[in-house]
N, C-alpha and C positions, 0 to 999 in steps of 0.2 A: 587623474586618473585614464586608465587607456577607451576609445571606441573602435564601435565595428560596426561596420559598414554591411549591409544585407542586401548583394541584390537578385531579380529576380525570384523573391516571394510568391506562392500561387495565389490565385486570387483568394480562394475558399480559407488558403491557408493565413491567407492576412484578413479577413472577412471575421474568421472564428477570436484570432488573437485580441482585434478593436473589438468584438462584442465579450469577450470573455474581460478583457483590462477595463470598460466599460461598468461590465456588472461587481468589479473590483475595485472601484474608485481609484483606478492606475492613470496612468500614461501609457501607451504602446509603451514605451521605451522599458518603463520601470517591471511590467508587466511580462516584454523579452524577457528581464532580467529573474526575475522571480521561476519563470519559465526551467530554464536557464540551469539555476540554481535546484530545485528539483531534480532535476535528470542529474547533474555531474556533481549533485554535490548532496546526497543524500543522508539525511540524518542518522545519527546514530544511537542508536539504543545503550543505555548501560546495563549492566546484567544484575543492578538491583531492580529497573525499569522492566526489564526482560524476567524477573522472578516472579514481581507484581503480578505482572499478567499472565505467568502458569498458572500463579496462585487463584487468579482468578474466576481463569478457568475449571480449574479442578471443583474450584466450589460451586459448579452449577452441573457439576456434576452426577449424580446420585451414585451411590457402590450398590443398590440392590438391583440396578441396571443390567450387569449380564450376573453372571452364575457361575459359581464350582463349574454345576453340570452343563449348562451351555457353553464355559468353555472344552468341556471334553466332549458333548457333541461335535463340535465345530471340527475338534480334531479327527475325532471317527468316525467324522461326514463322510466318506466312500471312500473308505476302505473295506479289506475286505472280510 
């Protein structure tokens, strides 16, 4: 497995990394790998998961929230 050496890490960044690693019960090396994966290899969401998320959001919307009259008023608002 390849190795990587990082030089000249700012002190505040190192402290934040060390603290985060401790909070997640990981070594600093493991925490760096997790951070790099999150930044460089974002998780892909399947179309089914996207559809489930959309349906969950739609179920929270009440259809009566905006009436046809509200839409017509918004369209005509500001017109002479």
